[in-house]
N, C-alpha and C positions, 0 to 999 in steps of 0.2 A: 368533278365540273366537266361538262361537253362544251368543246371548243366548236361554237357555230361561226363558221364564215358567210355572213350574207352576201359577198361577192360572187359564191361558188352557190348557188342554189342547190339544194337537193344533197350537198354533201354532209348535212348532219344527219339525215336519215338512217343511215347504215353507221354512221359515226356513235351514234346511240348504243350500238354494240360494243363498241373499242372507245370509248370516250378516254381521252386525257384526264386522266382525274387521281388526285395522290391516292395508293394505294400499298398497303403491306407489300414485304419482298416476298417472291414465291420460294417456298421451301420445300423440300422433297417430300413431306408427307401433304402438303397441297397439291402436288403435280398427281401426286397418287391418287387424290379423291375428285380430282377435276377430268371429266370426261372429255370435254370438247374444250381444250386450253383456247383461251383467247389473247392474242398480241397484248402488250402493254404498252403505253405510249409513254412518253418522256416523265420521269419521275426521279426525284431524289427523297430518299427514305431520311425520316426524321432522325436526327439525331439521339440516340440514347444515353446522352453523355453522362446526367446525374447517376442513373442506375448503375451505368458501367463504373464511374468511379467509387460509388459505395462498394461494388463487387470487386474491384480491383484492390481497394482498401483492405476489403475481409481477409483477401488473399495474401496481402502483404503482411498483416497483423503480425505479429512477430510473438513467436510461442517465446515461453519462459527460458531466459538466457541467452536471448538471440536480438537482441536490440542490437540496431546498425543506426548510427547516428545520422548518415546521408539520407537512408531510407525512411527513419521512423521519427526522427526529432528534428533535422534541420526543415523540414516541410512544414512542420507546427511551427517552429518560431521565428522562421523567415516570414511566414506569413501574418503570424500575430504579432510578434513583438518588434522584428528588425525597424520597422517604422520610426519607433520611438526610442529603441534600444539597441540599435544596429550599427553599421559600419559608420554611417554618417554623423559622426561624432560632433562636428560643430553645429547642428541643428537638431540637439536632442532635447527633450522636455526634462530629461533627468541624466545624472551623471553616470548611472549605472549601464554597462552594456552587456549582452547576453551574445554575440555574435562570435567571440572565442572565450578559451576556458581561462585565460589570463584577466580579461576583462571580468568575465561572471564570478570568478573566486575574491577579486579584488575587495580590499578592507573600505566598507562604504561607511565607517566612523562606529566602529564596534561591532559591525555585524556584515556577511556577505551576501549576495544575491543568491549565490550556491555554494554550499560547502559538500564537496564530493562525500557519497556516503552518509551524511548526515541530515536527513529530512528536516528532522525538528529546528536545527540552527540554519535551516536555507532560507532565506526570505522569500524567494520565488513560490516556494511551496506553500505558504501562509497567503501570500498576494492570492494566487491563482485560485484559493479554496474560500476566499474572505466573503460574505457577506454585505461588507459594507462597500456602498458605491464608491467612498472615496478613496478605499484601499484596494479593492479587487484588480484585477489586470485580467486580460486587456480592460480598459474602463469602458462601463457601459455603452458611453458615445460612440466608440470606436466601431460598433458592431462588429466585433471581432471574437467574440465571445467563445470560449473553448467549451469542447464537449465533456461529458463527464469521462469518458473514455481517453480523451486526449490529456486530460490533468492527472490521469491515474499513468498514463503512460509517460509524460513528464515526471510524475513521483516515482515511478519504477527507475527510470534513466537516472533521478540524481541518487537514489539509493544503492545502485549498482555501481556508481564511481564516476556518474555524469562525464563519461569520456566523449571527447569531440573527435572530429576527424575533420581532414581537408575536404572541401569539396569535392565531389566526384570527377566534374568535368576540369579539376586545375589537377589533379593527380597524372602524374606523366603513363602515358599509353603501354602496358608490360612488354617487354621485348618478346614474351613468349606467352600464349593463352592455350591452355589444353583443350581440346576439342572433345565436349561430351561424348560418352556412348550412345547411342541409340540402337532401339530394338526395331524401329522402321527404315525403310529404304531412305538411304541419304546420298543423293547425288552430288551434291557439293557439300562441303564443311557447314554452311550454312542450316541445313537442314538437322542437323545435329543440335545446334543450339537451340533450335526454334521445337524440336520434340522434346528437348529438355523442360523448356519452359512450358508445354503442353502439359505433361506429365505430372508437372507441380500442380497446374490446374485442372487436373484431372479431365484433360480432352485428350484427343487423337485425331491424327492429322485425317483429313479428308482424301477422297480419290481423287486421281487423276482426272483433269476436265479432258474433254474430247479434243483430238488433234486438231481440229479445225478452230475449236475456240482456242486454244493456245496459241496457234498461228496469229488470227485475228488480234489476240490480245498483245502478243509479242510484237506484231508488226506496227500497232498503232502505238505501243510504248517506245518502240526503237524510232519510227520513223514519222508518227503522228498521221499516217495515211492507213487506207484499209488494204489488205490483202487484194491483189485480182485474184479473179476466179480461176484465171490459168495457173496461177500460183498455188491456191489451193488443192486444185486436182494433182500438179507436180508432187507438192508434199505428201498428200494423200497415197498416191500411185507408188512412192518411193517407200513410205513406212507398209503399204502392204507388200510388197516386193521383197523388201529386206527387213522383215520384223525383228531380225537379232540385231540389226545396226540402228535401232531407233534412236538411241542415245546421241549416236553418231550424225545422224541425220538432221535431229534437231540442233545441235551443235554447229553444224554446216549451214543451217538456215540463219541461225543467228550471226554467223561471219559473213554470210550474205548481205544480211541487213546492215551490219555496220560499216559494210563497204559505202552505201549507196548515200549519192547527195541530199537524200531526204532524211538521211540519220543525222547528219549535220546541222540540216535548217532545224530539224525536231528540238534537238539538243542547244539550238543556240536560242530559239524562242524560249526556254527555259531560262536561259541565262539573260534575256533581255529584261526579264520580271526583277532578276536580282541585280542587274546594273542601271535600273531605273533608266532605260533607254527612250529616248522621246525626239521626234523628228521636229521639236520646236523648242522654245526656251521657257516657256511657261509663264506664270503669272498673267497678269493682265493683258499685256500687248500679244504675248505668245507669239512671235515672228518665228518663222521657218529657221533651220539653222542646219547646217551640212554636217551628217555626223555618220550618214550612212555606212562609208568605208568602213568604220571600225567594225558595223553588224556585221559586214563580209568578212573581216580579219576574225571574228569570234567564228564564223561557217568554216573558213578555211582551217582554223586551228581546231575545229572537231574532225574535218576531214582528215587532216593528217594525223589525228590522235596526238596531238601535241601534249606531252606528260603535264600531268596538272598542276603541277609544282612550277614548272615555266609558265603555264598558262596563268598563275597567279602573279610570278615574278614580272613577266612582260607587260601583264595591263598596270600593275604598281609601279614599275620601276624600269619599263624596257630603256628607256631615253638615258638611263644610268649604267647600262651594261656594256661593258667595254667593246668598241666597236660596234655600236648598237647598229642594225640595219632599219631603213624606212620603217619596216614592219614592225618592229619591235617598238620604235618610238610610236608608230601610229596606236599600238595597243593600249598605250597609256591614254587615249581620249575615253577609256573608262571611268578615269577619276573627274571628267569634266563633264557629265552627263546630266548633272544635277540642273535643277530650275536656274535661270538667271534673270536679273531684274533689268529693267530699262525705264519703268515709268519715272516720269517727271518727280522733282523733288525728294527721290531716295538718297539716302547717305552712302555712298561708294563703300565707304570702310564697315557699314553696318552689314553689307550684304556681301563684302568679299569674305567677311568672318562667317556668313553662313554657309556661303560655297565651302569652306574649308571644314566647318561642323559636318555637313552633307559628306563629304568623302570620308570623313572620320567615322560617322554613324553607318555608312554603306560598307566600310573596310571591317567594322565591329561585328554589323550583322552576316555577310557574308561569308567571312572568314573565320571570325572568333566566337560567332552566336552569341553574341553579349550585347546588350543593351547600354552602350557606353552613353548615350544620348543622356541618360538617367544621371549622369555627374557632370554634366555640363555647369549645371549651376551650382551644384553643392556635392559633397560626397555622396555616392551611390549609398542608398538606402537599405539596399541588400546583399549587396555583392562588393568585395574587398576593391574596390575601382574607386579611387579619392579623385577631387576636382583637379588637382595636381596632376596625376596620371592622365586625366583626360587632355589636358592642356600640353602636356609633355608629348603625348601620341599624335595630338593635333599639330604639332610643331613641322612634323615630316610633311603633312600635307598643305602647309601654308607657305613654303619656303618656294614659292614660284614667282614669276611676275605678272600678275593679273589685275585686272580692274574690277570694282564693283558691280559696276553697270555696264550692259553692253551698248554698241552705237544705235541711236536711233535715226539718225541723218544719215549715216553710210552704212554698207552691208558689210563692214569688216569684221572678220571674224577674233572673237575675243581671244589673247595673248594667254600663253605662249600658243603657235600654231606650227604645223609641219606642211610644207610644200609636198602636195601629191603630184609629183613628176614622174613621167613614163620614163623609159629606159632612153628613149630618143630625146626628149628634154632633156633629161642628164647629160647626155653626151654634147647637146647644143648649149646648155649652161657651162659644160668644162671647156668647150671651144671659146666661149664669150670670155671667160675667165681669163682664160691663156694670152687672150686677144689682149684683155685689159693689162696683163702684167707685161706684154709685150710694148703695149703704147706707153706705160708708164717708164719702161727701161728708155724709150726713147726719148721721153721728158727729160730723164735724169741726164742721158748722154749728151743732148743739146745743151743743156745747164752745165755741164760741167766743160762744155767745148765751144763755147762761145766768147772767150777771154778776149778775140782778135777784135771780134767785132763790136764787143762792150767799147776796147780803148779807141777805136775809130769813131764809136757813137760819142763817146766822152769827150772827145774833142771838138766835135761838132753838135753837142747837145743845145736843147733851146734853154734860153735864160730864165724863161717864165714859166710858172707851175699851172699846169691845166688838167681839169679832172679828164678821165679817160674813162668810156661806158658808163657815163652817169645817167640813170634812167628817171631818177626823180630827185627834185632838191626844193624842198619847202622851209623856208625861213620864218613862216607864220608871221612875216611882217606884210601890211597894205590887206589887211582882210577887209571884207566887206560882206555884211550879213551872212557870215558863216562859210565865206568862200575865200581861199588863200591861193596865193598865184603861185607855181610853179617855175621855178627859174631855169629848169632841164627841158622844159617842153610846156605845150598849148593847155592843156589839162589842168582844171584847175583842184585842189584838194577840198573836200568839203566837210564841214562840223556843225553840230547842232549847235545855236547860238548859247546855250546853257555853258559851254566850255567857255569860258571868258579869257579874253587877252588880258597880258601880265607882262610887267616887264621882265623880258628874257634874258639868255645869256649874252645874246647878240640883237639889239633890239628888242623887238615884240616876241614874247612866247604865248603860251595856252594853256590855262589851269584847268584841268580834266575833272568831270564830275564822278568819272568811273560809270556811268551808266549811259554816256552818249558817245558814241565812237567818232573818231576822225577818220573819214576814209580817204585814201590816198588812191582817187581811182586810175584803173586800169595799169596798176603799179605792183610789184612785187609776186606776180603770176609763176612761181618758180618750181619747178618738180626737184626731184632728188638727185638729179644729176647736172643740174645748172647750178655752177657756182655763182655767189654773190655776197655782198656785203651791205649791211644796214648800220647806219650810226646815227644819235643824236644826243641831244643834253637832256639830261633828268634832274630834276629837285625831287627828293623823296622826302615827303610831310612826316611820315610814320616808319616805324617797321611793321612791313606787312606780313601776316602767315603768310598770304598769296595776294598776288596783286598781278593783272595784264597789263603790260606795257605796250605791247604790239603784238599782234597775231595775223595770220593767214589762215582762218580755221573758223567755221561757222559757230563752233560750240566747245565746250569742255567735254562733260561725261556725255552729252547726247549726240557726240560726233567722235567719241574716243579722242579727242584733241586732234582730229587728222589734219595736217597743214603742218605749218612751224609758228614759231610764238618764242616771245621773250617775256618771262615773268621774273618777279620779285618773290623768291621763298625765304621767309623769315629774314627778309630785306637781302637776300642773295640774290643777283642777277643768274637766271637759269634760263638758258636757251635749248631749244628743242626742235627737232623734224621729227614727225610723228605719223606714224600709219595709223596704229593704234597703240593708245597709251596704256600699259607702259611696256608691253612686252615688243613692240614692232618699232622701235625708237632709238634716235641718239640723242642722248641730252647729257650737256656740260653746264657745271654749276659751280660759281663762285665759292672761294672758301670763306670769303667775310662779307658781312652786310655793306651796302652802300651807307657812307656817312649822311646823316639826317641834314634837311634844309640847306643844302650846299649843291650848287650846280655840277654834276658830273657826266663827262662825256662818256659813253658806252656805246660800243662799237661789236658788232658781230660779223665774224667773215666764215666764209664755208668754201670748200674747194670742190664740190661736185661727187665726194669719194662714196656716200652713203656711210662713212664710219666718224665716230665720235671724233677721232684724232682731227679730222679735217675740219671741225667746229671750232671756233675760238672766239673768245672773250677778251676785250681788251678795254680798258678804263685811263681816261685821259692821256690815250696816244701810245700806252704801254699794256703788253702781254699781261692779263688779271690773273693770278692766282685760281686755279680750277681744279674740280674734282671730276671725272666721267662717272654719270649715274647710269647711264643705260648705254648700250652700243650694238644693238641689232637693228637693221633698218633694210628690207627688203619688198617692200611694195609701196604704192605709191603715195605722195603726200598732198596730191590736189584730189578734187573729186568729194571734198565735204562739206561744200557750198560758201558761199561768200569769197571769192578767187583773188579778191584785191588784199592788200596791206590795209589794217586798221589799228589805231591806237587806242588804248585806254581801256576798252570795254570788249565783253564777250557774253553772249548768251548763257544763262545760268554759271555765271563766275564771277567772280571779284576784281573788278575794274580798279585802275590807277585813280584812287579817289584823293582829289585835291592835288595829285601831283602834278607838276609841271612839266613841259615839254617844249624843245626848240632846236632849229636847225638841223632838220630832218635830212637825210640824203640816201639814196638806196642807188646800188650800181649792180651791175650784172656782170660782174667777175669778184674774184676772189680779191681785195687789195694788199698790196704790199706793206710790210711795217712802216716804210717811209712814208706812203700815203695815209695811211692810219694814224700816224702822229701829226701830219699836216690836217688830217680833218678836225684835229683837237685844237691846235694852236694856229694854224693857217700859214706858218714860216717855216717849217722843218723843210718840206720839199724843195720850197724854192730857196733857202738857204746852201743845200747841197746842188742845187742846179747852178748856182753861179759862184761856186767856191771852184777855185782853179784845181785843177786834177793833183798836182802836187802838194794842196794844201788839205785834202780830203782825208778824214779821219777814216780808220779801217771799218768803223761803224758804218760812216757816211758813203765810203766805197762800196761795201758789202749792201746796202742800202740801195743804191744807184743802180748796182747789178741787177737785183731783182725787179727794181723798177723799170729798167731797160727791158729785160726779157718779158716781162709780161704786159709792157704797153707798146712796145717797139719792134722787138725782133720778132720776124716774122716767121722763121724757121720755129721758134719757141712756142710762139701764138698758134702756128699750125698744128704744132704737135699735141696742146693742150685741146685743140679743137677735134683733132683724131683721137684723142682719149675721151674726149665728151661723147662723140659718135659710138664708140665701141659700148661706154657705158650706157648709153640711151639702146643700143641695141640689147644687150642685156636687160635692160630696165622693161623693155619690149615685150622680152621673151617671158620674163616672171609675171607681168602685172596680171596676165589673164589665167595664170596655173590656178587651181583650187588650192584652198588650205584647209587644214583641219586643226581644230583645239587639242592640243597634248600638254603633256607635262614636260617641264624644262626648270631645271632648279634655277633661282634666282641668281642675278648677276654680283648681288650682295646679300649674303647670307643673311636672312629676316629673322629677327629677334621674336620670340613669341612670350605671352603674359599669361597669368592666370585670371581670367576675367572674371571679376566680381558678380555672382548671380548670373553669369553668362553674357552680362552687358558688354557691346563692343566694343564703347569707350571708358569702361571702368577697368584700368589695367592695374591687376596687383604685380605679384613678386615675377620677377623674370623665371622663367622655366627651360630648362635643356629639351633635348631631342632623346626621348628616355620613353621605356616601355613600362608598364606595370609590375611591382613587386610580385605581386601573387602567380606570376607568370615566368617563365624560365628568363634569365638575365639575358639583355642583350650582346653578342658574340664580340669580343675582343677584338678580333680580327677583321671587323665589318665595318663600313663607314658609317657613320651617325647622318644618314640619310635615307632616302626611301629604298635604295638598292639594299642597303644594311636591314632596314626593315622587313622587306620581302622574303630575305634571306633567313631572317631571324623566324619568320612566320612560316617558313617551310623546311625548318630543320627535321629531321626523323624524331627528335625528342619533344618538339611541340606537343603539348598535351589537346590543343583545341582544332587546330585547322585540317588535320585527315577526319577526326571524329565529326566535324561540322557537314564537311564533304560527303561522306558516304551516308551519312543520316539524312543528307538532302535527296542524294540520288536514289536512298532507299524510297523515300516519301515519293519520288518521281513513279515508281514501280508499285507500290503498295498503298499509294493515297496516303499515307501516314508515315512519318518517321518514326525509327524505333524511338528517338526523343520525340513528342508529339509537339513541342514547342521549338522547332528548327530554328528561330531567332532567338530562342533565350536558353543558353547552356546554363545558365545561372542560379541562384537560389530559388527565383521564382517560379521557373522552368519546369516542367515535367520531367520525373525520374525516367531514365531509359527502359523501356518494357525489359529489354534484352541486353543487359551491361556487358556481358561476356561476347556476346555477337556484336558488340558496337567495338569494343577494342580490337575484336579478332579482326573485323571488317578494315579496320582504320591501319592496323599494323599490316595484315595484306595488301593492302594499297600501297602505303609506303615502302614495303620489301618488295613489290614488283612495279617498281620506277613510277609510282604514281599513276598508274596506266587505267583511264577511264574505261577501255573497250575491256581488261581485265575484270575489271568491279562489275561490269556490266554481264558479262559471262557468268559470272561467279552467281550472280542474282537471278537472271533469266532462265538459267540451267538448272536451277533447284527445284527438288520435288516442291519445295514453299510454293512458290511461284506458280506451278503447273496443276495446284490443287483446283479441282471444282468450286463455285463460287457460290453453288445452293448449300445452304446450312441446314442441319438436322435441328430439330427442337431442341436438345439438351446443350447445344453446341452456342445456339443464340440465347439461352438463358442465362448459361455460364458466362459468356463473355459476347454480350450485344456489340461491343465496338471491334470486335476481332482484334483485340490488341496481341492475343496469342497465336495469330495467322493459323488457326485450327481449320481453314477454310481461304478460297481465294478471294481476292476484293471485287467488289462488283461498283468502281467509281464510275459516275457519268465522263464521258469524254471532254476534253478541256474546250475551249471556246474555239479555239483556232482547229484541233481536229475535227469539230464538228463543221465549221464551213469548208475545210480542206476535203472532208469525207465528200459531201454533195458535190464539189468541183472535180475531184477525182473521179466518182463514180457516174458522173455525167460527161466525161471526156473532155468537160471544158477547161479542167486546170492546165495550166500554161507552166511547163517544168524547165525553168528559166533559173539559174542560181545568179544571185547576186544582183548588185544595180540600186539605182535609186529607189525609194521608198514609193508604194504605189497607192491610189486612192479609188477604194471600191465605190458601190453605188451608196453605202450608208453614210458617207462623210457628209452626203447632202444634207442629212437630217441629224447631223451631231449639236451639241450645243452650241458650238460656232461652227456653223455649215461651211462647207468648201464644196468645189465642184470637181465630181467623179471624175476618175480617167477615163481612157477611151481605149478600145481593141485590148490587147493584153492585160493592159494593167488591171483591166476589171476581174482577171481570172488566174492572177500570182495567188502564192501560197501566203496565207495569212501572217507570216512572220515577215512578210515584206509591206505591211499594212502601214500606211503613211499615219503617224502617232502623233495626235495632236495634245497636249499635255491638258490644256482647260478644256477640253472637247475631243475625248477619245472616241473612236469607231464605236457607236452606240450599240452594234450586234453584239460585239466584244463585250462590251460592258455589261449587257445583259444576260449574256451566258458567263458572268464572272471572271473575266479576264481582268488582270492587273491593271489598276490605273496607270502604275509607274512613276507616279509622283515622288516616290522614295524607295529604296531598296526594299523587294519583298520576296521572302523565301518561302512564302505559303499564300494561297490563293484562299479565300474565303468562298465555299460552295453555299449557295442557297438554293431555294427551289421558289419559283415565281410563275405565275401565269404567262407574263411577259413574255418566258422563255417559249412557251408552247405557240403563242400568237407570232414570233419572231420566225419559228421554223416552218408556221401555216401558212404565212403572211409575206416572209421577207422576200424581197425584190430576186436575191441573190440564190434563194432557195426554190423560191417557184422557177426561176429560169432554169435553175440545175433539173428540176423536176420535169418541166416539159422538153427540153432537151435529151435527158435520157430516156422520157416516154418517145419521143419521136424514134430515138436509135433503136430501142427495142422493138416497135412496129415496125421498124424496116427490117430488122433482123429475122423476126419471126412469122411475119407476113399473115397474120390473121389467126394463129396458134396464140390464143391467150392464157391456156394453163402455161406454155413455155415462155410466155412474156412473165407472169408472176412468178414463177419459180426463179428465172434468173434475177428478176429485181429483189425477191426475197433474199435470195442467196449472195447477192452483192452486198446487200447492207447490214447482213447478218453472219455471213460466211457459212451458214447451214442451211439445209433444205426443209423449205416449209412443211410440217405436218398436214394430214389430209385438211383437218380442222381450220387449220390455219388458212389453207388454201381456198377452203369453201367460204370463208368469210370475206377474203380478197376478192374473189371471184364475183360474189355477190355486189361488192361495193361497184366493182368494175362494171358490172351488166347495168346496174341502175345508174351509175355517171353517162353511160353509154347512151342509154335510154333518154336520160334528161337531156343532154344535149344534143343528140338527135331530133328530139321535140322541139329544143329550143336553142338552134344553131347558133344565133346571133349572141348568147350570153359567152360561147366559149372567147369571145375575141377579148373579153374583160381582162381575161390572163393570159391567152395565149400569146400576147404581145410584149410580156414581162421581159424585161432584159434588152441587153442589145445584141444577142446572138439572132441570126434570121430565124423566121417562124418555118415549121416546115409546109411548105406551099404543098409539096408532093403528096400529103396525106390527106385524110378526109379531118377536118377540123372537129367534129364530134369524137371520132378515135382518139386525135391528139389529147383533148380535154379529159376523157374518161381516163386514159393513161396516165395524164400529167397527177389527177386525183390520187390514181391508185400509186404511183411514186413516191407522193407526197407522205400519203398516210404512212406508208413502209419507213421513209426516211424518219418519221415521227416516232416509230415504235421505242420503246422502251431499250430493248436488245439492238436496235440501231443507233442509240446514242451512248449507250454503255458498255464499260468494259465487262464481260462475261466469262 
């Protein structure tokens, strides 16, 4: 199919010769037959999957006496039988199970499914050969019929003893794996294993690819960028000068690449798919979120070659490490990168459970290579993972104080969070904290040394009790039209007339609907360092699961409860100051519910400390027995909307329905116990003030001392003011500091449950923090938390972690893993093509300290990696999928590499490491459009591209980037005409083409042949052949003639992009050279590894 681009007249004339069309891969014999080879434009070869599977099956078909359960039998019974007769015992259609020997031979009432060695007495034999549709297994409607060969193989297995074996991936990695001998050159032990597999398949290794082809291949694989022409020249010159040191020169090249920033960025790009990284929350609203510092942590980890076991531990549980650094805590953002919900009407607990599930599924895919999600609703149908195992594992990821919804009305970061402070800010914070300690000590000192002043005051004290620092006093008497006088000021409190007047505790009170707020105008506007007291009489009509008595916040979940509030939770008073519920808040809750239908006086006092110890509940003038629920408040409680105190109602919350209130009072100070008691009975303080000093009880005297200090003694009041001032300074320092989502163990350990059918509110039995029985036991010396789990995962004897890891990195270099289902090492996954090599690589990886650089060198310095990608006819017929790696791979470059390649070769690429995500041109046309960035932001590497979960960068998606909605360890590669149109028309690629064209025109000053030669070599890393040069020269000449005749048409694309036009060059020349460069950019060889 030729790609005709109407905006560039004449372009298709020459492209008829070199059209982008699906075509077969070029092989050696094809090249020999082609006298004038033509460049091949972007193509992805049609997968020969079906043929390959049949050939592989034939190669693996066991000879007599060589049946291997894992290789030959398990794939059959797992695929055809386990759905109904496998590990998911509770959802079987039959009591018979065939997943283990014990189950298979169990007595089924006079017969057994399998009787080892006795075919006629084995029910399975008769069922698989039956002609009766009611008896035959698998049933006809299952569409899982066995072939005759498979039935014969099962019969033979039964006849020979029906031996079972542990699934290969659950077996321990051997301590030692012998390296096979090979008759071919083995540059690393990898080659010996590969050669052994080739020999069994009747194949031979291919020759080494050319040095420049290898350099291009390894540079893209390790850095995601093309080699520079100067690097090619240096590499080839060194090989020519020192042929005897060739292997050392190759190794030195790899070491050079491993030290580059580009390597760290390339490795990070792969990990972002695994981590389901996104710059937005996802779901419908899909608001931006602040997580890019975690991406920079990953870059830094690869830059310093952090051992991979530590890479895992820090991301899973860095916060729990002894003396954890901020960087180690920040690493745990990995667990919080799942989508998050904010849509109205969503159930918070439902989505909290979804977040926990996402963490567990990511853990299972990324580190275990298991489909744990299959056990969420029932026992796994294919692998020995039960639903109980699933929820036991999920317990580790559930034990944090998080909300199910993020805040719609505020920019609060969902908790738990980490403040991303600089060293200067850390020093300033330490100074302020020291100042607060000093100020607190001064308060205590004055408290302890004011007896003389107190005695003097006691002798001169006023005889009448009066309120100090009273802000509002609303008795709910004399109301008119929903307006109530305030005895402390001229402002009136307003209420809907649907809240009706009733007989109150004193005079009139107010009965609330629960849907209409009482607004105490311009009162209660407190921040977290402002001490305050709020008291009122309540009559509670019933035990409310949750009810809002009063609040200074706009909404519950929609604002993360930001502000402060008094709730009834299961009838118990519960007071909180909240930045974001629950992880950045302080909450104190009464131990017992309030009596029903009885007037009770409830007071809240707060000392401005941002500590739960400074927040107290009082009932009828006495301290109310309470428990601390949350105790971490570091960010503002104001800014959630609706700055005034309101009673009885809150947006999307349950109000104080039919509850009654009376005598509301608000103070801008923490009242003393004597004053709180006086609020209740209106006599306690008066009595104490009028009692002669000699007749005062100890309690009265102590109460008066506190009252004196708090209301009258200026040195003490001044010390409190100074304490508040330094707290304000710390608050002002902390408020603007950015914070990022992390993990932090819940203040109260969370109990998890087995959820019936996976439904969030269908709690079944309680479950412990534990790991599946099929895997190694949890270490006895480790804590039952995420740190213990991470250490369990990275023990040298864990059968999965290292295997899964080396397989994923093998896939990165060869296009496919040794296990071609990297997400599934279970029964339904593909068997490893080279099991010995997989185990050897895993053990070698562990032995060498989980060193990714070491693993990488092993792979890219092997003869296997160095092979030419051109296949002979016999090789492609025997092994069309290249499972045995008798030739090099020829995969298309990733989406990020294709874009970065164009930017790098045009010299537009901005080599800046880290920082906020950026928006290239393409986000303007995404599913949810955004404004592109400007300047350098348009030319950063693709790893920094702003990723919107519901509308990812469309060019990246067209080129098969991962959507990152869930953990992905393998990208699906497709061939689509849209890919060609993107490369031929996309603004980023057209701009890169014109800028590179202008650079080459300036450099070569009319020498068209030199321009063509450099452009071709830049994109392919090799010199163009004469026939290729001829075709490209024809293209250039045609385009030049066209644009010289039609100069106005050049303006249509020479202005594409934000970079300046080449005003110093003739427009027709730039246009023609742009077409040339874009054509070369589109060559198959330019967008593939060869």
